[in-house]
TORKE-80197 format. One line per field, with one value per atom (N, C-alpha, C): atom name; x, y, z. Coordinates in steps of 0.05 Angstrom, whole numbers, plus 32768, in hexadecimal, padded with zeros to 4 digits. Layout:
<pts>
atome = (CA;...) .
c1 = (X;...) .
c2 = (Y;...) .
c3 = (Z;...) .
</pts>
This chain:
<pts>
atome = (N;CA;C;N;CA;C;N;CA;C;N;CA;C;N;CA;C;N;CA;C;N;CA;C;N;CA;C;N;CA;C;N;CA;C;N;CA;C;N;CA;C;N;CA;C;N;CA;C;N;CA;C;N;CA;C;N;CA;C;N;CA;C;N;CA;C;N;CA;C;N;CA;C;N;CA;C;N;CA;C;N;CA;C;N;CA;C;N;CA;C;N;CA;C;N;CA;C;N;CA;C;N;CA;C;N;CA;C;N;CA;C;N;CA;C;N;CA;C;N;CA;C;N;CA;C;N;CA;C;N;CA;C;N;CA;C;N;CA;C;N;CA;C;N;CA;C;N;CA;C;N;CA;C;N;CA;C;N;CA;C;N;CA;C;N;CA;C;N;CA;C;N;CA;C;N;CA;C;N;CA;C;N;CA;C;N;CA;C;N;CA;C;N;CA;C;N;CA;C;N;CA;C;N;CA;C;N;CA;C;N;CA;C;N;CA;C;N;CA;C;N;CA;C;N;CA;C;N;CA;C;N;CA;C;N;CA;C;N;CA;C;N;CA;C;N;CA;C;N;CA;C;N;CA;C;N;CA;C;N;CA;C;N;CA;C;N;CA;C;N;CA;C;N;CA;C;N;CA;C;N;CA;C;N;CA;C;N;CA;C;N;CA;C;N;CA;C;N;CA;C;N;CA;C;N;CA;C;N;CA;C;N;CA;C;N;CA;C;N;CA;C;N;CA;C;N;CA;C;N;CA;C;N;CA;C;N;CA;C;N;CA;C;N;CA;C;N;CA;C;N;CA;C;N;CA;C;N;CA;C;N;CA;C;N;CA;C;N;CA;C;N;CA;C;N;CA;C;N;CA;C;N;CA;C;N;CA;C;N;CA;C;N;CA;C;N;CA;C;N;CA;C;N;CA;C;N;CA;C;N;CA;C;N;CA;C;N;CA;C;N;CA;C;N;CA;C;N;CA;C;N;CA;C;N;CA;C;N;CA;C;N;CA;C;N;CA;C;N;CA;C;N;CA;C;N;CA;C;N;CA;C;N;CA;C;N;CA;C;N;CA;C;N;CA;C;N;CA;C;N;CA;C;N;CA;C;N;CA;C;N;CA;C;N;CA;C;N;CA;C;N;CA;C;N;CA;C;N;CA;C;N;CA;C;N;CA;C;N;CA;C;N;CA;C;N;CA;C;N;CA;C;N;CA;C;N;CA;C;N;CA;C;N;CA;C;N;CA;C;N;CA;C;N;CA;C;N;CA;C;N;CA;C;N;CA;C;N;CA;C;N;CA;C;N;CA;C;N;CA;C;N;CA;C;N;CA;C;N;CA;C;N;CA;C;N;CA;C;N;CA;C;N;CA;C;N;CA;C;N;CA;C;N;CA;C;N;CA;C;N;CA;C;N;CA;C;N;CA;C;N;CA;C;N;CA;C;N;CA;C;N;CA;C;N;CA;C;N;CA;C;N;CA;C;N;CA;C;N;CA;C;N;CA;C;N;CA;C;N;CA;C;N;CA;C;N;CA;C;N;CA;C;N;CA;C;N;CA;C;N;CA;C;N;CA;C;N;CA;C;N;CA;C;N;CA;C;N;CA;C;N;CA;C;N;CA;C;N;CA;C;N;CA;C;N;CA;C;N;CA;C;N;CA;C;N;CA;C;N;CA;C;N;CA;C;N;CA;C;N;CA;C;N;CA;C;N;CA;C;N;CA;C;N;CA;C;N;CA;C;N;CA;C;N;CA;C;N;CA;C) .
c1 = (81E8;8200;81F4;81E0;81D5;81C8;81B9;81AE;81C3;81D8;81EF;81F9;81FF;8209;81F6;81DD;81CB;81CD;81CC;81CE;81E8;8201;8218;8218;8208;8208;81F8;81E0;81CF;81DF;81EC;81FF;8213;821C;822F;8222;820A;81FA;81F4;81EA;81E5;81FA;8211;822A;8230;822B;8233;821D;8203;81F2;81F5;81FD;8204;821B;822F;8248;8242;8233;8228;8218;8207;81F8;820B;821C;822F;8240;824B;8259;824B;822F;8220;8218;8214;8212;822B;8244;825B;825F;8258;8259;8245;822E;8218;8224;8231;823D;8250;8261;8278;826E;8259;8251;8242;8235;8228;823C;8251;8267;8279;827A;828B;827C;8263;8254;8245;824F;823E;822D;8216;8202;81FA;81FE;81F1;81D6;81C3;81A7;81A4;818B;8186;8192;818D;8197;81B4;81C5;81DD;81F3;820B;8224;8237;8243;8257;8274;8281;829D;82B1;82BF;82D4;82F3;8301;831C;832E;8342;8359;8355;8344;833F;8341;8358;835D;8345;8340;832E;8337;8333;833A;8324;832A;8317;8321;8311;8318;831E;8332;833A;8340;8337;833E;8359;8366;8381;8381;838B;838A;83A8;83A8;83C1;83C9;83E1;83ED;83DE;83D1;83C3;83A5;839F;8384;8373;837A;8369;8368;8351;8350;834C;8357;8357;8351;834A;8346;8357;835E;836F;8367;836D;8364;837B;8375;8388;837D;838A;8382;837A;8366;835D;835A;8363;8364;8347;8330;8317;8304;82F3;82DE;82C2;82B2;8298;8282;826D;825A;823F;822F;8215;81FE;81EF;81D7;81DE;81F3;81F9;8207;8218;8225;823F;8250;826B;8276;8289;8298;82AC;82AF;82C2;82D2;82EC;82FE;8304;82F9;82FC;831D;832B;8347;8359;8352;8363;8353;833B;832A;831A;8311;82FD;82E5;82CD;82B9;82A6;8297;8286;826C;8257;823D;8238;8235;822C;8214;8204;81E9;81E9;81D9;81D3;81B9;81AF;8194;8196;8180;8181;8184;818F;8193;8189;817B;8171;8184;818A;819F;8192;818D;8185;8199;8195;81AC;819C;81AC;81A3;81BD;81BC;81D8;81D3;81E6;81E4;81F4;81E9;81F9;81F0;8204;81FE;81FA;81E5;81DC;81EF;81E7;81F8;81F3;81D9;81D1;81D8;81E9;81F2;81DD;81CA;81B6;81BD;81C1;81C5;81AC;81B0;8196;819D;8184;8186;8176;8187;817B;8179;815E;815B;815A;8167;8164;8164;815A;815C;8165;8177;8182;817B;817B;817B;8194;81A4;81BC;81C3;81D2;81D5;81EF;81F9;8213;820B;8218;820E;8217;8205;8206;821A;8229;823C;8256;8261;827A;828E;8294;82AA;82A0;8285;827B;827D;8273;8273;8291;82A2;82BE;82CA;82C3;82CA;82BC;82A3;8294;82A1;82A9;82B4;82CE;82E0;82F8;82F5;82DF;82DE;82CD;82B5;82A2;82A2;82A4;82A4;828B;8275;825C;8252;8258;8255;8240;8228;8211;8216;8221;8225;823A;8250;8265;825B;824C;823D;822C;821B;820B;8219;8230;8241;824D;8259;8267;8255;823C;8229;8222;821B;8212;8229;8241;8258;8259;8257;8258;823F;8229;8211;8213;821B;821E;8233;824A;825D;8252;8248;823A;8224;8216;81FF;8209;821B;8228;8232;8240;824D;8237;8227;820E;81FE;81F7;81EA;81F9;8211;8221;8220;8219;8217;81FB;81E5;81CB;81BE;81AD;819F;8186;817A;8164;8150;8148;8130;8134;814E;8154;8150;815C;8159;813C;812C;810F;80FD;8105;80FA;8101;8118;8125;8132;811F;8128;812C;811D;8122;813F;8142;815C;8174;816D;8186;8189;8176;8178;8188;8181;818D;81AB;81AE;81CD;81DE;81D2;81E1;81E6;81D1;81D6;81E8;81E9;81FC;8218;821D;8238;8245;8233;8240;823C;822D;822C;8247;825B;8275;8285;8284;8291;8286;826D;8262;826A;8269;826F;828A;829B;82BA;82BC;82A9;82A8;8294;8289;8277;8259;8250;8237;8229;820C;81FC;81E8;81E2;81D2;81B7;81A1;8188;8178;8178;8168;8174;816C;8173;815B;8151;813C;813F;813D;813D;811F;811E;8106;80FE;810F;8107;8122;811B;812F;8125;8134;8128;8140;8138;814D;8141;8154;814F;8144;8149;8141;8126;811A;8101;8104;811B;811E;810D;810D;80FB;80DF;80D8;80B8;80B1;80C7;80C0;80BE;80CE;80CC;80AF;80A1;8083;8072;8078;8067;8056;8065;8059;8041;8048;8037;801B;8020;800A;7FFB;8003;7FF6;7FEA;7FF3;7FE7;7FCD;7FCE;7FB9;7FA0;7FA8;7F93;7F86;7F92;7F88;7F75) .
c2 = (8016;8027;803D;8039;804E;8066;8059;806D;807E;8070;807F;8094;808F;809F;80B9;80B3;80CA;80DD;80D0;80DE;80F0;80E3;80F1;810C;8106;811E;8132;812A;813F;8151;8144;8150;8163;815B;816C;8185;8180;8195;81A8;819C;81B0;81C0;81B4;81C2;81D9;81CF;81E4;81FE;81F6;820C;821E;8212;8221;8235;8227;8239;8250;824A;825D;8275;8271;8282;8294;8286;8293;82A6;829F;82B3;82C8;82C2;82D5;82EB;82E5;82F4;8309;82F8;8308;831F;8319;832A;833F;833D;8350;8362;8358;8368;8379;8370;837B;8391;838B;83A3;83B9;83B3;83C6;83D8;83CF;83DD;83EC;83E4;83F3;8407;83FE;8411;8424;8441;8457;8464;846E;847B;8495;84A9;84C6;84C6;84D3;84D5;84F0;84F3;850B;8527;8529;8544;8541;852B;8529;8526;8529;8524;8512;84FF;84EC;84F8;84FC;8507;84F1;84EA;84D1;84E0;84DE;84E6;84CE;84CF;84B9;84AE;84B6;84B0;84C8;84C7;84DC;84DF;84F8;84FD;8519;8516;852E;8542;855E;8573;858C;859B;85B3;85CC;85DA;85EF;8607;861F;8639;8641;864D;8657;8673;8685;86A1;86AA;86B8;86C2;86DB;86E2;86FE;8714;8712;8729;872A;8717;871A;8706;86FB;86E7;86CC;86BB;86A5;868E;8675;865F;8649;8630;8618;8602;85F0;85DA;85C2;85AA;8592;8588;8584;857C;8564;8553;8540;8549;853E;8548;852B;852D;8513;850F;8524;851F;8519;8508;84FF;850A;8517;8520;8511;8504;84F7;8502;850E;851B;8509;8503;84F1;84D6;84C6;84B0;849F;8489;8474;846F;8464;845D;8447;8438;8427;8435;8431;843E;8429;842A;8416;8424;8419;8422;8424;8413;8411;8429;8431;8447;845E;845F;8475;847D;8497;84A0;84AF;84AC;84B8;84C7;84DA;84ED;84F4;84F3;84FA;8517;852B;8541;854B;8558;8563;8578;857A;858E;859E;8597;85A3;85C1;85CE;85ED;85F4;8605;860E;8628;862F;8647;8653;866D;867D;8695;869C;86B3;86C7;86E1;86F1;870D;8716;872F;8740;8756;8766;8785;8790;87A9;87B8;87CD;87DB;87FC;880A;8829;8831;8842;884F;8865;886E;8887;889F;88A0;88B9;88B3;88A2;889B;888F;8883;8872;8854;884C;882E;881E;880C;87FC;87DF;87D1;87B5;87A6;8798;878C;876F;8763;8748;873C;8728;871D;86FD;86F0;86D2;86CA;86B6;86AE;8692;8685;8666;8663;8651;864C;862C;8623;8608;8601;85EB;85E4;85DD;85E6;85E3;85C9;85BF;85A5;85A0;85B5;85B1;85A4;858E;8582;8593;85AA;85BF;85CB;85D3;85DF;85CD;85B5;859D;859C;8599;8596;85AF;85C5;85DE;85DC;85D6;85D3;85BE;85A5;8592;859A;85A8;85AD;85C5;85D5;85EA;85E3;85D5;85D0;85B4;859F;8585;857B;8587;8580;858B;85A1;85A9;85C2;85BC;85D0;85EB;85EA;8600;860F;8606;8616;8625;8617;8623;863A;8635;864C;8663;865E;8674;8680;8674;8684;8694;868C;8696;86B1;86AF;86C4;86DC;86D4;86E6;86F6;86E6;86F9;870B;86FF;8712;872A;8724;873D;8750;8746;8759;876C;875B;876C;877E;8776;8786;87A1;879F;87B8;87C9;87BF;87D0;87DF;87D0;87DF;87F4;87EA;87FB;8818;8817;882B;8840;8838;884A;8857;884F;8855;8864;8875;887F;886B;8875;8867;8864;887B;887D;886D;886E;885C;883D;8834;8819;8810;8821;881A;8818;882A;882D;8819;8811;87FE;87E6;87DC;87C1;87AB;87A7;8790;8794;87AC;87B1;87AD;87B8;87B2;8796;8785;8769;875A;8764;8757;8763;877A;8784;8774;876D;875D;8740;8733;8718;871B;872D;872F;8732;8741;8748;872D;871C;8703;86EB;86EA;86D3;86C5;86DC;86CE;86C4;86D0;86C5;86AA;86A5;868C;8676;8680;866D;8661;8674;866A;8656;8652;863E;8626;8626;8612;8616;862E;8635;8645;8640;8650;865C;8677;8688;8687;8676;8673;868E;869A;86B5;86C0;86DD;86E8;8701;8702;8717;8727;873F;8752;874F;8745;8742;875C;8769;8781;8794;87AC;87C0;87D3;87D3;87E1;87EF;8801;8814;8817;881A;881B;8835;884D;8867;8873;885F;8866;8879;887B;888C;8885;886A;8862;8862;8862;8865;8883;8896;88B2;88BB;88AB;88B3;88AE;889B;889A;88A8;88B6;88C8;88DC;88EC;8902;88F5;88DE;88D0;88C7;88BD;88B3;88CB;88E1;88FB;8903;8905;890D;88FD;88E7;88D2;88D7;88DC;88E0;88F8;890E;8928;8925) .
c3 = (7EA7;7E9C;7E8B;7E7C;7E6A;7E7D;7E95;7EA6;7EB4;7EBC;7ECA;7EB5;7E9F;7E8A;7E85;7E84;7E82;7E9A;7EB1;7ECB;7ECA;7EC1;7EC0;7EAD;7E98;7E83;7E8F;7E9D;7EA8;7EBE;7ECE;7EE3;7ED4;7EBE;7EAF;7EA4;7E97;7E8E;7EA3;7EBA;7ECF;7ED9;7EDC;7EE2;7ED2;7EB7;7EA3;7EA2;7EAA;7EAC;7EC0;7EDA;7EF2;7EEC;7EDE;7EDA;7EC8;7EB4;7EA1;7EB0;7EC0;7ED1;7EE1;7EEE;7EFF;7EF1;7ED8;7EC6;7EBC;7EB5;7EAD;7EC3;7EDF;7EF4;7EF8;7EF4;7EF7;7EE0;7EC9;7EB4;7EB6;7EC0;7ECA;7EDC;7EF0;7F02;7EFA;7EEA;7EDD;7ED0;7EBF;7EAD;7EBB;7ED2;7EE4;7EEF;7EF7;7F06;7EF4;7EDB;7EC8;7EB5;7EAD;7E9D;7EAA;7EA9;7EB3;7E9F;7EAB;7E9A;7EA5;7E8E;7E99;7E8A;7E9B;7E91;7E82;7E78;7E69;7E74;7E8F;7E99;7EA9;7E9F;7EAB;7E99;7E9E;7E90;7E9E;7E8F;7E9B;7E94;7EA8;7EA4;7EB0;7E9B;7E9F;7E9F;7EB3;7EB7;7EB2;7EA6;7E9F;7E83;7E73;7E57;7E45;7E35;7E1F;7E0B;7E08;7DF1;7DE1;7DC9;7DB7;7DB8;7DC2;7DC4;7DB4;7DAE;7D9F;7DB3;7DB1;7DC2;7DB0;7DBF;7DB4;7DB6;7DA3;7DA8;7DA2;7DB0;7DAD;7DA0;7D8C;7D81;7D8B;7D87;7D93;7D86;7D70;7D64;7D6F;7D7F;7D8C;7D7C;7D63;7D55;7D65;7D5F;7D6C;7D56;7D56;7D4B;7D59;7D50;7D5E;7D57;7D6C;7D63;7D73;7D6A;7D7A;7D8C;7DA5;7DB6;7DCA;7DD6;7DE7;7E04;7E10;7E27;7E3A;7E53;7E63;7E6F;7E67;7E70;7E57;7E5C;7E46;7E52;7E45;7E49;7E3A;7E46;7E37;7E43;7E30;7E3B;7E36;7E45;7E3F;7E2F;7E3F;7E32;7E45;7E3D;7E4C;7E41;7E55;7E4B;7E5F;7E54;7E66;7E74;7E8D;7E9F;7EB1;7EAA;7EBA;7ED5;7EEA;7F09;7F0C;7F02;7F0A;7F02;7EE5;7ED7;7ED5;7EDA;7ED2;7EEA;7EED;7EFF;7EED;7EFB;7EEE;7F04;7EF7;7F08;7EF3;7F05;7EF7;7EFF;7EEB;7EF1;7EE8;7EF8;7EF3;7EE0;7ECE;7EBA;7EBF;7ED5;7EDB;7EE3;7EDE;7EE6;7F06;7F0D;7F28;7F2E;7F42;7F47;7F5A;7F56;7F68;7F70;7F88;7F94;7F9E;7F99;7FA4;7FB1;7FC7;7FD2;7FD1;7FC1;7FC4;7FCB;7FD6;7FE1;7FCB;7FC2;7FB0;7FB1;7FA8;7FA6;7F8C;7F88;7F6E;7F66;7F50;7F43;7F53;7F5F;7F72;7F8F;7F93;7FB1;7FC3;7FB7;7FC9;7FCB;7FE5;7FE9;7FE5;7FD6;7FCD;7FD6;7FDB;7FDD;7FC4;7FB6;7F9C;7FA0;7F9B;7F9C;7F7F;7F7C;7F5F;7F62;7F4C;7F49;7F2D;7F2A;7F15;7F11;7EF6;7EF1;7EE1;7EEC;7EDF;7EE2;7ECD;7ECA;7EBC;7EBE;7EAF;7E90;7E7F;7E62;7E59;7E48;7E3E;7E2C;7E1E;7E0B;7E1A;7E0F;7E1C;7E26;7E17;7E1D;7E39;7E3B;7E54;7E6B;7E65;7E7B;7E86;7E74;7E7B;7E8E;7E85;7E94;7EB2;7EB1;7ECE;7EDE;7ED1;7EE1;7EED;7EE0;7EE9;7F00;7EFF;7F10;7F2A;7F26;7F3C;7F46;7F33;7F3A;7F44;7F37;7F3D;7F5A;7F64;7F7F;7F77;7F7E;7F7C;7F8B;7FA4;7FB6;7FA7;7F9D;7F91;7F79;7F66;7F4E;7F56;7F6D;7F78;7F82;7F8C;7F99;7F85;7F71;7F5F;7F4E;7F47;7F35;7F47;7F61;7F71;7F70;7F75;7F76;7F5C;7F45;7F2B;7F27;7F2E;7F2C;7F3D;7F55;7F69;7F5F;7F54;7F4C;7F34;7F21;7F08;7F14;7F25;7F2C;7F39;7F4C;7F59;7F44;7F33;7F1E;7F0A;7F04;7EF3;7F02;7F1E;7F30;7F33;7F35;7F39;7F20;7F0C;7EF2;7EEF;7EFD;7EF8;7F10;7F0B;7F20;7F2B;7F3F;7F4C;7F39;7F2E;7F1B;7F01;7EF8;7EE0;7EE7;7F02;7F08;7F0B;7F14;7F1A;7EFF;7EEE;7ED3;7EC0;7EC1;7EAD;7EBA;7ECA;7EDA;7EC9;7EB1;7EA2;7E91;7E88;7E78;7E8D;7EA7;7EBC;7EBE;7EC0;7EC4;7EAD;7E97;7E7F;7E7A;7E86;7E83;7E97;7EAF;7EC2;7EB4;7EA9;7E9E;7E87;7E77;7E5F;7E6B;7E82;7E8E;7E97;7EA3;7EB0;7EA0;7E89;7E79;7E72;7E68;7E5E;7E74;7E8D;7EA2;7EAD;7EAA;7EB0;7E9F;7E82;7E6E;7E70;7E79;7E7C;7E92;7EA3;7EB8;7EB2;7E97;7E91;7E97;7E9F;7EA9;7E92;7E94;7E82;7E92;7E91;7E9C;7E8C;7E96;7E88;7E8B;7EA4;7EA8;7EC1;7EC3;7ED8;7EDA;7EF2;7EF6;7F10;7F11;7F2A;7F34;7F4E;7F59;7F6A;7F73;7F85;7F8C;7F8C;7F94;7FAA;7FC2;7FD6;7FE3;7FF7;8004;8022;8032;8050;8057;8046;804F;8043;8034;802A;800F;8003;7FE9;7FD5;7FCD;7FB9;7FBD;7FD6;7FDE;7FD8;7FE0;7FD8;7FBC;7FAB;7F8F;7F85;7F90;7F88;7F95;7FA6;7FB6;7FA5;7F95;7F84;7F73;7F65;7F55;7F63;7F7B;7F8D;7F94;7F99;7FA2;7F8B;7F71;7F59;7F53;7F57;7F4E;7F65;7F7D;7F92;7F8A;7F82;7F7D;7F64) .
</pts>
């Protein structure tokens, strides 16, 4: 009888251990499916959870103040959070830098049609306000970010080229690049983007006007 009792106890203990292991596995699966993690170069955007955010309010006289309001979107940068898949949706947004190349045709102040090549480095800002703006506008679509940045840069480029002569553009290329970057930075920030850098790689024309500008100098050096 004693042996039978011991065997019964061992069976009960064994069943309890098996049940505990099963429950533990279920909890691990539950945690894995509900806990979402954003890495160092990522942001976790959760919709369906209200969060208090600071918003700017523009008065009639042009002055601005800030007030706290509730947003249905929660942003977590380089962290983790519990997400209820039944009532909430989540998205991981990359904060890595993106290289954007552009080739724009523009007319200078002295009526010369130029081809301008440039390259920009842009990314979604890590500030939760910027991440929220980018999530609403792009939903983590790299192509949409690149297209928007290219359009803004090309527009600013054409506007500035129209105010300068070819000689000014060639001599002040760095200043030209900085002016374009300054003009588009605010527009990009309103969509949650930060322009890390912008550089003019080359300025050419189809009729050889730029090449002719350098001919007198070359001839003088030869002489």
